[in-house]
N, C-alpha and C positions, 0 to 999 in steps of 0.2 A: 133845668137842673138835672140833666142826665149824661153829662160827660163823664169820661172814664179816665181815671189816673192809673198808670201802670208803673210799678216800682221794681227796679232791678237792683237788689241790695249789693253792697260791695262784697267782692269774693277774694280779691287779692290786691296786694300793695303794688301800685305802679304797673299792673297788667291790665290792658284794656282789649276786650274781645267783643264783637257784636253780640248783644244779648239776644241770641236767637230764640230762646224759649219765650221770653216776654214780647218779642217782636212777632212771633207766630199768633200770639193771643190779639195783638194789635191788628194783625191781618185778618182774624176772623170777625172783627167788628168794623173794619174799613169800610167807609161808604154808608154805614148805617148810624153809627154813633161816633161823635168827636172824641179823640183820645190824645193824650200825651204821655210820653215816657220820661221818667226821671231815673237816671242811673247813678247808683250810689258809687260806682267806679270813677265817674267823671266829675261829679259835683262835689266840692269840698264840704258843702253843708246841705245834703239832699234833703234832710227834714225841713229846713227853712224853705226850700224850693216847693216842696209839696204842700206846705202851709200857706204859701202864697197863692198857689193854684186854688186850694181849697177855700181861701178867704173870699174868692170871687163869688161864691155861691153857686157856681155853674157845675161843679163836680160832685156827683153823688156816689159813684162807684170807685173803689179802689181795689186793684189787682196786684197781689205780691207773688213773685216767684221766689221759692225758698228751697235752697239746698241745705243739707245738714252742715254744721261747722260754721265758717266765717260769715255766711249770709244771715245767720241768726243773730249776729251781733248787732246788726241795724234793724233787722225785721221786727224782733220782739219789742225793744223799747219804742221805736217809731210807731208801731201799730197801736201800742198802748197810749202813747201821747196824742196821736190823731184822734183816736176814739173818745178820749176824755175831752178834747177841744172841739171836735166836730161829731158829736154823738149821732147825728142824723145820716152820717155817711154809712154805706154798706161795704163791708171789707171782705174780700175773697182771696184765699191763699191757694196757690198751686204749687206744684214741684214735688221732689221726692220726699222732703221732710213732712209736710201735711198730709201727704198720701200714705205714709207709714205711721205717722202719730197724730191722727185727726182728733182723738179723744182729748188729749192735753191741750190741744189748740183751741178746740171749741169750748172747752170749759174755762178758758181764760177769761172769757167774757167780752173780748174785743175783736174776735174773728167771727164773721157771721156764717160763711160757707167755705168748704173745702172742695177744690176740684181734684177728684181721685183719678189721677193719670192724665191722659191727654185732654187738653181743654179746648181744642179747635172747634168742637161742637158743643160741648157742655157749657162753656162760658157764654157765648153769644145767646144760647137757648135760655140761660139762667137770667141774663140781663132782659131779655124780651119778656119773660114771665113776670119778673119783678116790675117791669115798666108798665105792663098791661094788666097787672093784677090777676093773672092766671096762674093755675097750680104749677109749682115746679117739682112736686113729689115724683113725677114720672120721667123727669129728666135723668139720663144715665150719667154715671161719673161724678155724681156730687155727694157730699156728706154734710149734713147739718144737724142742728140741735132742735128738737121738738120737746119743749119742757125739759125734763131731766134726761130724756132718752137721745142717744146719738143715733140718727138714721142714715144709713148708707144705701144708696140706690144701686141697682145692678150696674155691672160694667157694660160699657159699649164694645161691640166687636171693633178690633182695629180696622181703621178706614184706610182706603188706598190714598197714598201720599200724592199721587199725581193730581188729584182732584182739589187739592187745597189751594187757596189763593196764594199769589206770590208775596213774598214778604215786602213790606213797604220801606225798602232801603232808602228811597229818595226822601221820604218823609222823616225817617230817622236822621238823615243827613241835615235836614233843616233844623233839628234840635241839637244834634251833636255831629261834629265833623267826622265823617266815617273814616277818613284817612287816619285819624288818631287811633282807631279801632285796629288798625293793621299794624301790629307790632313787630319789632325786630326779635328774631328767635334764631335758634340753631338751623331751623329750615330756610329762613330767608329775611330780608329786610322789611317785608310788609306782608305779615303772615295773617291770613284769613281764617276765622273759625267758621265752620260749617256743619250743618246736619243733613245728612242725606237719608236717614232711616230712623225709625223708632223701634225699640224693643230688642229682644234677643230670643232665639228659639230654644234656649236652655233653661234649666231650673236650678242652678246653683244656689244652695241654701244660705249662702254667706252674702249674696249680692241684693243690693236694694232694687235693682231692676225687676227682680222676679215678682215680688208681690204686687207691682204695678202692671206689668205687661203679660204676666202669666204665660210665659213661654211662646210669646207671639211676636212676630217681626214683620214690618212692612217697610218698603223702600222705594224712593223715587227712582225713575229709570236712569240708566247711565247718561243718556242724552240730555235729561232735565237738569241733572247734577253739572254737567259740563256747561250747559247754557247759563246757569246760574253764575258759576265761577267764572266763566269767560266775561259775563256782563261786568262783574266786580273788577276783574283784572283790568279790563279796558277802560272802565270809567274812574277807578280809584287806585289802580296800580298794584294790586295784589300780585305777589310773586311766589306765595307759599300757601299751603293749606293745612290746617289742623281739622281733621274729620272727628267731631265730637260724638259720633254715633257710638252706641254701646257696643255695636259689633259691625264694623264696616264691611268686612270680607266674608259675610255668610255665602254669597253667591259667587263662584268662581267665574261664571259667564258674565255677570254684571260688572265684576271688578276688571276683568280683562277688557271688556268693552269701554268702559271708562278710561282705562290706561291708555288704550289706543287714541282715544279722542283727546285726552290732555297732553299727550307726549309732545305735540308740536308747540304747546304753550311754554314748554321748558320751566315748569313749576315743580318745586319739591313738596312732598306731602307726607303726612303721618296719619295712622289710624289705628283702631283697636280690632283685635281678632282673637280666635281661639287656635291653639297649636294643633289639636287634631283635625280642625277644619282645613287650615292651610297646608298642613302636612300631605293632604289629598290632592293639592293643587299640582299639576304637572310642572316639570322643569321649565317648559316652554312659557307657561303662564307666569311663574315667578320671574323669568327673565324679562317678559313683557312689562310686568308691573315695575320692576327695578329700572328698566330703560325709560319708563315713563315719569321717573322722578320720586318713586316711593323710597324714602332714606331710612325710616325707622318705623317698626310696628310694635305696638304694645300688646303683650300676650299675658293673659291671667295663667301663670304656671301654677301658682298656688302652693304646690308641694311636690317633692319628689318621692313621697311615700304614697304608694297606691292605696293603702288603707285610709289615709287621711284624705286622698281625693274621693274616696267613697263616702267617708263621713261628711264631707263638704257637699256631697251630692253633685260633683262636678259634671257628671254625666258624660255622653259621648264615648270616645275610646282613648283619652288621654292617659298616658302612663308616665312614670319617672323616666324610663329608658327613652321614651319618645321625646320627652322635654330636652334631653341632652342631645340626641340624635338630630332633632330639628334645629337646634342652635347651631350645630356644626354644619348642617345643610345650607343654612342662610349665608354662610361665608362666601360661597362661590357667586352669590347674586348681589354682593355688596349692599345687602339690607341688614341693619342693625336691629336684632331682636331685643325688646325691652321687656324683661320678664318680672312680673310681680310675684311675690311670695307672701303667704299668710302664715305667720308664726303664732304659737300660742292657742291652739285650739284645745278644747276641753278634753280631758282624759280622767280615768277613774282615780288615779293617784298623782301627787305632785312629781314623783319620781318619773312617771310615764310622760307628763307634760315636759319636763326638762329633757328627757331623752328624745323627744320629738323635735325640740329646738335644737339640740345638738345634731340630730340627723340632718335637718334642713340646712344648718351652717355647713356641714361637710358637703352636702349635695350642691349647694350653691357654688362652692369652690370647684367642684367637678365641672359645673357648666361653664365657669370662667376658664377652666383649663382647656376645654375644647373649642371655645370661641371667646377669647378675652374681650372682644368688643361688645359682648352682651351687657347690656344695661341691666342692673338689679335694682328693684324697687321693693323695700320691705314694709310690710304692714303687720301689726299686731291684730290678732282676731277681734273684730267687733260684732257682737250679735246683731242680726237683722230680723225684725218681726215677721218672718215668713210663716204664715199660719199653717199648722199641720206638720211642719218639717221636724224630722227626728232631732236635728241639731238644736233647734230653738228650744225644743222640749228638754234637751240636755242642759241648756244654759239656765233655763227657768229652774230646773230641779237643783242646780248648783247655787241658787240664790241670787242670780242676776236680776236687777230691776232697772226700768227706765225711770227718769224723773216724773213725778206726778204733777208738778207745777211748772208751767211753761218757762217762767223766768230762770229756773234752775239749769235749763238748757244752755244758757250763756255763761255759766261759770267756766273757768279756764280749763277745769278737768274734762268737763262734757265737750267743750269745743275740740279739745285734743282727741277725745273719743271718737268724735265724728270724722276727724282726719286720720283714724286708726293709728294714732300715735300713743295714746294712753287708754288701755282697754277698759279700766274699772271693772275687770271680771274677777270673780273670787278665786278662781283656780290658778291665777298668775300672781306669783309672789314678786316683791319688789326686786329681788335678786335675779329672777327670770327676766324681767322686763330690762334690767340693766344689762343682762347678758345679750339680748337682742339688740338694744341701742349701741352697746359698746361694739359688737361685731359690725354693726352697720357703719359706725364711725370709721373703723379700721378699713373695711371694705371700700368705703368711699374715698379714703385716702389712697389706697393702692389703685384704685380704678375711678378717678373722678368723672362724673357724668360728662359726656360729650355735649349735652344740652345747655351746660353753663358756658354761655359765650363770653362772659366776662373773665373767666379764669385763663390767664395767659399760660403758654407752654412752659415758662420758667416756673411759674407757681405749681403748675401740674407735676413737673419734675421734682421740685422740692418736697411737696406733700407726699409724693410717692416714695421718695427716699426714707422719709420719716416713718412712713407706715409699713413698708415692705417686710422688715424683719419681724414685726408683730404678727403680720399675716402668715409669714412662712413657718413660724414656730407655734402658731395658734395661741398666742397671748393677746387677750383682747380687754383685760381689766385696765381701768383707769388710763384711757388714752387721752390724757390731758393735753399733750403736745399737739396731737391731730386737732383736737377740739378748738384749740387756741387759733391754729392756722385757718380752720374753717370759719371761725368766728370773725377773725381779723379780715379775711378775704371775702366774707359774706357768701359762703358757699351756697349754692342754690339746689334745692332738693326738689326735683321734678313732681314727686308725689304729693307735695304740699303747695308748690308754687308754679307747677306746670313748667313750660318751656321759657 
């Protein structure tokens, strides 16, 4: 009775991607402990599947990977039901949500351990300790409850990615057909999700990556990344890549080396980057990246206001002028910049908050003017518990609080909070939130995202005609006619649903 059940909770409707995070945990125990994966995205009744496994009496350990938002909808009730029905099981949660909210999780009574950050070393070490009855108090990257006290062990230094075991794709394919994980997207017919690095070397105070990786970044070599992707392409037919790295383009040398390797494979790809980092790339490098199939890059623009960038602790050298200039620069390389903006950061007075929102709306229109192909992704500011950050102290002083009971996190309001669509922050009034949402509706009407592959050219033209006058004369209130078309045509928002 020492088998391991690993659960990947549902994260999206009708969107399947290889569950890399939980698969990496499987890789860490491969050959030492028997394991199975249950994928909430693939099974219509994943709880029933898990209970079937547990009923054999062979499974003692459960590992959940939990992102904030949609994954909580299955994680919380499933964990509670399993613990009640199989109290002898030991439940371990990992991922961004438990790493940033360990107290409310451990106090729920049905989660025994939290993996705080990468679990490639911590998870197998914890299982070994529990199996052998040896102390686990000195294992790094774990959080647990000792009586009424929450104990957090020291963080482990980020380890080299090259030394990690390969992901057990073949074993996953025996459980779920991998071809069904290769979905049709804007990039291609069979799009592969892949992680080539962990962490990010910056300390933005609004980003959930920072408390976990603490401005650290480690990556696989360009050759290793290519080898993995080539293997999946040859065996299962992948023709496009979504790099789910927090920051794929940290190293110009590594990126260019990968681009040269992948170019003959004729694959389209997407990744995330910083504007001030890539603006330092030479024109030659950007052309190589474009020629190698890079079609779209997600950038955290966040704000065109330099004071807001400072408030967000954006770091680096990014400025409002640079954001506009770089969007224009990418036009000649046929790479679409996907800019995200964070609206609704705290300010001393409501008037200042609203003025900031108005500034960002005008700034976004300036970006669109220099490069209309720029994809715009809008978020309302959601606080992240970055210990010691000035911004988090500001939001606490303003009266913001997280739920103190785990079940409260799956209320509709808090689920939307995790998607950065409903901030639940005291300084934002309903009128301000409506202003942001209404502008977003009009903007998406005039410039429908290219990543919505279901939206025909006729529909794009129609919705643009309806929205253009509003956009031109800055009238965003009550855009019901645009919302109706988006609802009828099931308009896809990449910030919520991905590609």
